[in-house]
Backbone as CSV, one residue per row, in Angstrom:
resi,resn,N_x,N_y,N_z,CA_x,CA_y,CA_z,C_x,C_y,C_z
1,MET,72.930,244.286,57.236,74.265,243.708,57.047,74.769,243.125,58.355
2,ALA,74.547,243.890,59.429,74.983,243.419,60.733,74.230,242.158,61.121
3,ILE,72.935,242.155,60.790,72.116,240.967,61.091,72.614,239.765,60.320
4,GLU,72.932,239.961,59.022,73.419,238.868,58.184,74.727,238.320,58.728
5,GLU,75.624,239.260,59.172,76.901,238.797,59.704,76.681,237.995,60.981
6,SER,75.732,238.468,61.799,75.440,237.759,63.043,74.897,236.374,62.763
7,LEU,73.999,236.281,61.769,73.435,234.981,61.415,74.499,234.056,60.866
8,ASP,75.388,234.667,60.001,76.464,233.841,59.438,77.359,233.318,60.536
9,HIS,77.655,234.187,61.519,78.515,233.778,62.621,77.839,232.676,63.452
10,HIS,76.523,232.847,63.677,75.766,231.847,64.446,75.732,230.508,63.724
11,ASN,75.573,230.563,62.410,75.482,229.327,61.640,76.827,228.604,61.566
12,LEU,77.895,229.373,61.740,79.212,228.748,61.662,79.621,228.068,62.969
13,LEU,78.842,228.298,64.030,79.172,227.671,65.308,79.068,226.151,65.186
14,PRO,80.030,225.394,65.740,79.909,223.931,65.762,78.624,223.543,66.463
15,TRP,78.026,222.401,66.091,76.727,222.026,66.632,76.748,221.870,68.147
16,TRP,77.904,221.460,68.691,77.943,221.240,70.127,78.081,222.536,70.936
17,LYS,78.321,223.664,70.201,78.400,224.956,70.879,77.135,225.786,70.709
18,ASN,76.264,225.313,69.879,75.010,226.026,69.659,74.170,225.970,70.939
19,PRO,73.792,227.122,71.483,73.031,227.136,72.747,71.761,226.307,72.700
20,LEU,71.060,226.351,71.574,69.831,225.579,71.461,70.123,224.091,71.510
21,ASN,71.175,223.658,70.812,71.549,222.239,70.820,71.992,221.793,72.204
22,ILE,72.731,222.655,72.900,73.190,222.327,74.251,72.006,222.116,75.179
23,ALA,71.041,223.035,75.085,69.862,222.923,75.937,69.086,221.645,75.620
24,LEU,68.977,221.323,74.336,68.256,220.130,73.915,68.959,218.870,74.402
25,MET,70.293,218.867,74.302,71.067,217.696,74.753,70.926,217.491,76.251
26,LEU,70.936,218.584,77.012,70.779,218.485,78.458,69.408,217.930,78.822
27,PHE,68.397,218.361,78.081,67.039,217.891,78.335,66.914,216.392,78.045
28,VAL,67.475,215.967,76.918,67.436,214.548,76.550,68.205,213.709,77.561
29,ALA,69.365,214.220,77.996,70.175,213.497,78.978,69.430,213.336,80.293
30,LEU,68.706,214.400,80.678,67.930,214.343,81.907,66.830,213.295,81.821
31,LEU,66.140,213.262,80.693,65.082,212.260,80.501,65.660,210.848,80.520
32,ALA,66.782,210.672,79.843,67.399,209.346,79.764,67.841,208.870,81.139
33,SER,68.484,209.761,81.890,68.959,209.374,83.218,67.803,209.052,84.148
34,SER,66.705,209.802,84.005,65.525,209.549,84.828,64.929,208.183,84.503
35,ALA,64.847,207.876,83.198,64.273,206.591,82.780,65.138,205.429,83.245
36,ILE,66.447,205.575,83.090,67.360,204.511,83.511,67.287,204.316,85.015
37,GLY,67.268,205.444,85.737,67.188,205.361,87.186,65.922,204.678,87.646
38,TYR,64.805,204.995,86.992,63.529,204.374,87.355,63.544,202.876,87.085
39,ARG,64.023,202.496,85.897,64.042,201.077,85.540,64.976,200.302,86.446
40,PHE,66.148,200.879,86.725,67.105,200.198,87.594,66.567,200.095,89.007
41,GLY,65.970,201.188,89.472,65.418,201.186,90.815,64.279,200.197,90.957
42,ALA,63.397,200.152,89.960,62.270,199.224,90.001,62.758,197.793,89.968
43,ARG,63.744,197.528,89.115,64.261,196.169,89.007,64.942,195.755,90.308
44,THR,65.704,196.687,90.911,66.380,196.383,92.156,65.362,196.058,93.246
45,THR,64.276,196.826,93.286,63.241,196.585,94.278,62.610,195.219,94.087
46,ILE,62.408,194.826,92.831,61.737,193.564,92.538,62.612,192.361,92.862
47,VAL,63.875,192.368,92.442,64.703,191.176,92.544,65.505,191.113,93.835
48,HIS,65.510,192.168,94.622,66.254,192.176,95.878,65.689,191.099,96.793
49,HIS,66.491,190.134,97.184,66.001,189.043,98.021,67.148,188.386,98.777
50,ASN,66.791,187.566,99.760,67.794,186.818,100.500,67.387,185.349,100.575
51,ASP,68.110,184.566,101.381,67.835,183.134,101.479,66.453,182.855,102.068
52,VAL,65.979,183.748,102.924,64.655,183.553,103.517,63.578,183.703,102.449
53,ASP,63.707,184.727,101.609,62.748,184.908,100.514,62.674,183.655,99.649
54,THR,63.847,183.180,99.239,63.901,182.010,98.350,63.399,180.755,99.037
55,GLY,63.930,180.470,100.226,63.556,179.248,100.930,62.084,179.204,101.283
56,PHE,61.550,180.333,101.704,60.132,180.390,102.044,59.267,180.042,100.839
57,LEU,59.559,180.648,99.705,58.760,180.388,98.500,58.877,178.936,98.061
58,GLN,60.085,178.397,98.085,60.293,177.014,97.642,59.575,176.024,98.553
59,ASP,59.725,176.202,99.866,59.121,175.253,100.804,57.613,175.451,100.931
60,MET,57.156,176.702,100.868,55.719,176.935,100.945,55.009,176.375,99.717
61,ARG,55.709,176.355,98.600,55.102,175.764,97.399,54.829,174.271,97.635
62,ILE,55.767,173.578,98.260,55.571,172.163,98.591,54.354,172.016,99.509
63,HIS,54.283,172.879,100.504,53.189,172.859,101.473,51.848,173.075,100.771
64,HIS,51.798,174.064,99.899,50.560,174.374,99.182,50.119,173.213,98.293
65,GLU,51.063,172.590,97.637,50.711,171.500,96.721,50.058,170.344,97.467
66,GLN,50.523,170.088,98.706,49.873,169.022,99.457,48.468,169.426,99.898
67,ALA,48.273,170.702,100.239,46.937,171.166,100.629,45.958,170.995,99.478
68,VAL,46.410,171.270,98.265,45.570,171.089,97.080,45.228,169.611,96.905
69,ALA,46.236,168.744,97.053,46.016,167.305,96.910,45.080,166.784,97.997
70,MET,45.276,167.248,99.223,44.449,166.817,100.353,42.986,167.209,100.127
71,SER,42.771,168.422,99.652,41.402,168.894,99.404,40.757,168.120,98.270
72,SER,41.534,167.792,97.254,41.016,167.013,96.124,40.581,165.623,96.575
73,ILE,41.399,164.996,97.418,41.057,163.663,97.935,39.771,163.727,98.748
74,TYR,39.688,164.713,99.627,38.493,164.848,100.472,37.239,165.026,99.622
75,LEU,37.288,165.880,98.629,36.113,166.137,97.788,35.692,164.882,97.029
76,ASN,36.653,164.045,96.691,36.340,162.815,95.955,35.712,161.742,96.847
77,VAL,36.199,161.649,98.082,35.717,160.565,98.954,34.464,160.962,99.735
78,SER,34.153,162.254,99.767,33.011,162.694,100.570,32.072,163.597,99.782
79,PRO,31.420,163.035,98.747,30.502,163.844,97.945,29.295,164.332,98.740
80,ASP,28.980,163.645,99.857,27.842,164.038,100.681,28.294,164.679,101.988
81,GLY,29.525,165.165,102.005,30.042,165.782,103.227,29.416,167.142,103.481
82,ASN,29.838,167.759,104.564,29.313,169.060,104.952,29.465,170.062,103.800
83,VAL,28.367,170.722,103.448,28.370,171.638,102.299,29.358,172.785,102.496
84,THR,29.332,173.366,103.688,30.250,174.476,103.981,31.702,174.028,103.896
85,LEU,31.967,172.841,104.438,33.337,172.314,104.414,33.784,172.030,102.987
86,ARG,32.890,171.517,102.183,33.254,171.245,100.786,33.557,172.553,100.044
87,ASN,32.822,173.600,100.368,33.114,174.900,99.754,34.482,175.423,100.194
88,ILE,34.813,175.233,101.474,36.124,175.639,101.975,37.226,174.862,101.259
89,ALA,36.986,173.560,101.079,37.974,172.720,100.400,38.208,173.204,98.964
90,ARG,37.129,173.577,98.292,37.263,174.092,96.918,38.052,175.406,96.917
91,GLU,37.771,176.265,97.891,38.493,177.534,97.985,39.979,177.305,98.235
92,ILE,40.281,176.337,99.095,41.689,176.017,99.373,42.374,175.531,98.106
93,MET,41.691,174.661,97.367,42.272,174.163,96.115,42.577,175.310,95.154
94,LEU,41.613,176.187,94.958,41.776,177.278,94.004,42.817,178.288,94.486
95,ASP,42.657,178.755,95.742,43.542,179.791,96.253,44.995,179.336,96.319
96,GLN,45.199,178.122,96.802,46.576,177.673,96.975,47.222,177.269,95.646
97,ALA,46.403,176.845,94.692,46.944,176.583,93.355,47.401,177.895,92.715
98,LEU,46.579,178.947,92.866,46.949,180.262,92.331,48.184,180.809,93.034
99,GLU,48.254,180.632,94.353,49.407,181.115,95.102,50.673,180.352,94.718
100,SER,50.540,179.070,94.411,51.698,178.289,93.960,52.245,178.870,92.661
101,GLY,51.325,179.259,91.776,51.756,179.891,90.532,52.464,181.206,90.783
102,ARG,51.974,181.949,91.743,52.604,183.222,92.096,54.006,182.993,92.659
103,MET,54.145,181.943,93.462,55.459,181.626,94.031,56.459,181.261,92.939
104,VAL,56.009,180.487,91.968,56.874,180.139,90.842,57.314,181.396,90.104
105,GLN,56.373,182.309,89.903,56.677,183.558,89.203,57.733,184.370,89.952
106,MET,57.600,184.463,91.271,58.577,185.217,92.056,59.943,184.547,92.041
107,LEU,59.976,183.220,92.117,61.251,182.507,92.092,61.951,182.690,90.747
108,ARG,61.187,182.702,89.672,61.775,182.962,88.356,62.324,184.393,88.302
109,MET,61.597,185.314,88.896,62.021,186.703,88.934,63.345,186.839,89.702
110,PHE,63.502,186.003,90.741,64.747,186.004,91.526,65.852,185.197,90.856
111,ASN,65.518,184.519,89.750,66.464,183.618,89.075,66.894,182.485,90.011
112,GLU,65.913,181.949,90.744,66.153,180.842,91.664,65.367,179.619,91.198
113,ALA,65.754,178.448,91.705,65.044,177.210,91.360,63.582,177.321,91.767
114,GLU,62.703,176.762,90.969,61.267,176.904,91.214,60.767,176.067,92.385
115,THR,61.581,175.122,92.842,61.189,174.302,93.988,62.434,173.877,94.744
116,ASN,62.249,173.448,95.971,63.353,172.922,96.765,63.814,171.610,96.125
117,GLU,65.047,171.582,95.681,65.548,170.412,94.944,66.293,169.443,95.845
118,THR,66.162,169.594,97.158,66.814,168.690,98.103,65.759,167.966,98.927
119,ASP,66.210,167.076,99.800,65.299,166.371,100.702,65.209,167.059,102.055
120,THR,65.840,168.223,102.172,65.841,168.964,103.427,65.105,170.287,103.249
121,VAL,64.282,170.632,104.209,63.521,171.880,104.151,63.808,172.723,105.389
122,MET,63.411,173.997,105.304,63.476,174.930,106.422,64.892,175.278,106.884
123,GLY,65.871,175.012,106.048,67.226,175.443,106.362,67.303,176.956,106.440
124,TRP,66.483,177.625,105.662,66.430,179.089,105.651,65.917,179.663,106.973
125,MET,65.332,178.790,107.803,64.859,179.201,109.122,65.872,178.858,110.211
126,GLY,66.950,178.214,109.804,67.945,177.777,110.772,67.575,176.499,111.482
127,THR,66.516,175.820,110.994,66.060,174.563,111.604,65.837,173.518,110.510
128,PRO,66.902,173.115,109.813,66.731,172.159,108.714,66.192,170.813,109.197
129,VAL,65.212,170.296,108.472,64.625,168.991,108.788,64.361,168.249,107.481
130,PRO,64.283,166.914,107.531,63.903,166.171,106.330,62.522,166.631,105.858
131,MET,62.289,166.573,104.561,61.010,167.044,104.022,59.819,166.343,104.666
132,SER,59.970,165.066,104.995,58.865,164.316,105.604,58.501,164.834,106.993
133,GLU,59.393,165.630,107.595,59.149,166.159,108.937,58.779,167.642,108.918
134,MET,58.498,168.187,107.760,58.096,169.587,107.675,56.830,169.800,108.508
135,PRO,56.829,170.796,109.395,55.665,171.033,110.249,54.368,171.177,109.446
136,GLY,53.369,170.419,109.880,52.064,170.505,109.237,51.869,169.578,108.061
137,LEU,52.965,169.079,107.500,52.836,168.227,106.314,52.286,166.859,106.711
138,ALA,51.207,166.430,106.069,50.626,165.119,106.361,51.545,164.021,105.846
139,THR,51.587,162.919,106.553,52.397,161.782,106.123,51.692,161.039,104.994
140,ASP,52.429,160.184,104.333,51.822,159.368,103.275,50.705,158.498,103.859
141,ALA,50.922,157.996,105.066,49.915,157.144,105.709,48.641,157.936,105.983
142,GLN,48.785,159.179,106.406,47.613,160.018,106.682,46.858,160.354,105.396
143,MET,47.586,160.645,104.344,46.932,160.931,103.064,46.204,159.689,102.560
144,ASN,46.805,158.526,102.762,46.176,157.271,102.353,44.934,157.001,103.193
145,GLU,45.023,157.299,104.483,43.876,157.104,105.376,42.719,158.018,104.977
146,LEU,43.034,159.247,104.587,41.987,160.169,104.141,41.262,159.616,102.923
147,SER,42.005,159.017,102.026,41.401,158.485,100.796,40.494,157.291,101.060
148,LYS,40.600,156.694,102.250,39.798,155.512,102.578,38.565,155.849,103.406
149,GLN,38.406,157.126,103.766,37.262,157.515,104.594,35.971,157.353,103.785
150,ALA,35.060,156.536,104.317,33.804,156.282,103.605,32.638,157.061,104.195
151,ASN,32.648,157.239,105.503,31.559,157.938,106.171,31.719,159.437,106.038
152,GLY,30.624,160.152,105.737,30.695,161.585,105.516,31.255,162.356,106.690
153,THR,30.709,162.111,107.891,31.170,162.837,109.076,32.610,162.495,109.415
154,ALA,32.965,161.220,109.283,34.336,160.795,109.583,35.317,161.456,108.623
155,ALA,34.938,161.521,107.346,35.797,162.152,106.343,35.931,163.644,106.620
156,ASP,34.808,164.271,106.996,34.827,165.699,107.327,35.821,165.968,108.458
157,ASN,35.668,165.212,109.542,36.505,165.436,110.715,37.975,165.145,110.442
158,TYR,38.225,164.100,109.680,39.619,163.739,109.405,40.273,164.809,108.535
159,TYR,39.545,165.266,107.539,40.070,166.334,106.672,40.311,167.606,107.476
160,ILE,39.352,167.967,108.327,39.499,169.176,109.146,40.733,169.072,110.037
161,THR,40.899,167.930,110.685,42.044,167.734,111.585,43.364,167.873,110.844
162,LEU,43.451,167.245,109.684,44.681,167.324,108.890,44.925,168.748,108.398
163,MET,43.874,169.426,107.963,44.051,170.754,107.381,44.396,171.796,108.442
164,ILE,43.828,171.673,109.630,44.188,172.601,110.701,45.671,172.463,111.038
165,THR,46.128,171.227,111.165,47.549,170.982,111.431,48.403,171.516,110.292
166,HIS,47.914,171.301,109.088,48.634,171.752,107.892,48.765,173.275,107.894
167,HIS,47.680,173.957,108.153,47.689,175.425,108.183,48.609,175.963,109.284
168,LYS,48.618,175.314,110.431,49.490,175.764,111.523,50.961,175.674,111.121
169,GLY,51.298,174.636,110.360,52.670,174.517,109.863,53.014,175.638,108.902
170,ALA,52.055,175.992,108.045,52.280,177.086,107.092,52.426,178.416,107.824
171,ILE,51.619,178.618,108.853,51.689,179.852,109.632,53.050,179.987,110.310
172,HIS,53.578,178.874,110.789,54.910,178.867,111.424,55.964,179.405,110.456
173,MET,55.927,178.964,109.219,56.890,179.433,108.224,56.616,180.874,107.816
174,ALA,55.342,181.203,107.639,54.982,182.550,107.190,55.353,183.609,108.226
175,GLU,55.209,183.277,109.501,55.586,184.222,110.553,57.075,184.546,110.497
176,TYR,57.876,183.521,110.275,59.332,183.718,110.189,59.676,184.577,108.969
177,ALA,59.053,184.253,107.838,59.337,184.992,106.604,58.890,186.448,106.707
178,ALA,57.765,186.682,107.344,57.257,188.052,107.465,58.228,188.945,108.235
179,LYS,59.001,188.338,109.140,59.941,189.109,109.965,61.347,189.185,109.360
180,ARG,61.722,188.184,108.549,63.120,188.111,108.124,63.350,188.146,106.619
181,ALA,62.296,188.090,105.835,62.468,188.263,104.388,62.782,189.739,104.122
182,ILE,63.359,190.024,102.951,63.685,191.424,102.635,62.976,191.915,101.378
183,ASN,62.412,191.004,100.593,61.687,191.431,99.401,60.273,191.846,99.798
184,SER,59.863,193.034,99.415,58.573,193.564,99.844,57.405,192.705,99.383
185,GLU,57.511,192.119,98.201,56.418,191.282,97.695,56.315,189.984,98.491
186,VAL,57.454,189.406,98.852,57.446,188.178,99.650,56.892,188.459,101.046
187,ILE,57.281,189.582,101.624,56.776,189.947,102.947,55.251,190.098,102.911
188,ALA,54.754,190.813,101.911,53.302,190.995,101.777,52.606,189.655,101.555
189,PHE,53.237,188.784,100.778,52.675,187.467,100.487,52.599,186.622,101.759
190,SER,53.669,186.633,102.551,53.676,185.850,103.791,52.631,186.378,104.768
191,GLU,52.464,187.680,104.808,51.456,188.267,105.691,50.040,187.904,105.251
192,SER,49.829,187.815,103.942,48.503,187.433,103.443,48.199,185.975,103.785
193,ILE,49.227,185.120,103.762,49.057,183.714,104.144,48.691,183.616,105.620
194,LEU,49.372,184.399,106.446,49.073,184.409,107.877,47.596,184.736,108.119
195,SER,47.127,185.784,107.486,45.752,186.226,107.679,44.752,185.207,107.158
196,ALA,44.976,184.731,105.937,44.022,183.818,105.303,43.942,182.479,106.033
197,GLN,45.088,181.920,106.382,45.069,180.579,106.968,44.630,180.591,108.423
198,GLN,44.907,181.669,109.130,44.381,181.778,110.487,42.858,181.870,110.447
199,GLY,42.342,182.605,109.482,40.896,182.698,109.323,40.273,181.361,108.979
200,GLU,40.942,180.582,108.121,40.425,179.275,107.739,40.462,178.302,108.914
201,ILE,41.491,178.404,109.745,41.560,177.541,110.927,40.339,177.781,111.815
202,GLU,39.986,179.030,112.003,38.826,179.365,112.836,37.537,178.805,112.231
203,GLU,37.412,178.872,110.909,36.232,178.324,110.244,36.188,176.807,110.390
204,LEU,37.331,176.172,110.202,37.397,174.709,110.289,37.094,174.218,111.699
205,GLN,37.585,174.921,112.700,37.336,174.509,114.077,35.854,174.535,114.418
206,LYS,35.121,175.476,113.855,33.673,175.556,114.088,32.933,174.355,113.494
207,LEU,33.517,173.783,112.431,32.849,172.665,111.743,33.257,171.305,112.292
208,LEU,34.280,171.280,113.148,34.757,170.008,113.701,33.725,169.453,114.678
209,LYS,33.232,168.262,114.397,32.205,167.631,115.236,32.865,166.701,116.238
210,LYS,32.541,166.918,117.496,33.121,166.101,118.564,32.516,164.704,118.570
């Protein structure tokens, strides 16, 4: 009888006073708060950025696109050029095209424009210049001259000279971004550019024929 009365009393408790329900609610609340905290924290880490992050990605994308175009022109005009150099040119085309896609992805993640929509670049570095004066960027005349190279060795050397200058310009921007960007993915990306392009400069210099 005492047991029945105890059970009846327990069953009459409002659901929010039932010890088992309270414990269950606390457990669910803990899981929910943990999940929300993780998602919010992860999202904050991903989208946290400043003007350097954005400007670097936008301007480096322009830089990369010209490197791809330059390599394509060289491969077309010099089918009998240096085998090693042609392989490097193919790698530049592939790697920088893939990196351009990655830059677009990060800019979308930041909810920023996918490219620099002005005629001025490097404002994010505190040194704004017209796009035609971006360090390392080949001029239209130089790109046209590359397309006219008929001799294999001449085409090799001209491409190497342009690409070394081009890479040095990219390194200049990447060094600044590596020190002043705040998004961890952009920082890692700029550091990878520094390493890869410095290595390519060394390879290209070995192939330059005096």
